[in-house]
C-alpha positions, -999 to +999 in steps of 0.1 A: +309+145+224+311+179+209+286+195+186+309+191+156+314+154+162+276+150+166+269+168+133+295+148+115+283+115+127+265+096+100+261+062+117+222+062+116+218+077+082+212+044+063+185+033+088+167+066+083+169+064+045+156+028+045+128+037+069+117+066+047+118+043+016+097+017+034+072+043+044+069+056+009+064+021-005+037+013+021+018+045+014+020+040-023+007+005-019-022+016+003-031+044-022-031+019-051-053-006-032-077+022-022-079+033-058-087-002-070-115-007-044-144+004-066-132-016-096-128-047-076-162-041-060-178-038-095-162-071-106-176-089-075-210-075-081-209-088-117-198-122-105-225-123-079-252-114-103-241-141-128-240-167-100-274-157-088-288-160-124-271-194-129-285-207-096-321-197-105-319-219-136-345-220-164 
């Protein structure tokens, strides 16, 4: 196979594009989840304190 044939071959192009798209989606999802971490933690702390207060009773 000559260099011209190798440079003109596009048989693996779709696989590379889909792999890059999948990597972008995965990194975006991880960044979103990491950004929501403190917010979710605050919600759980609030729920925990309310359950503790309800369990203590009058």
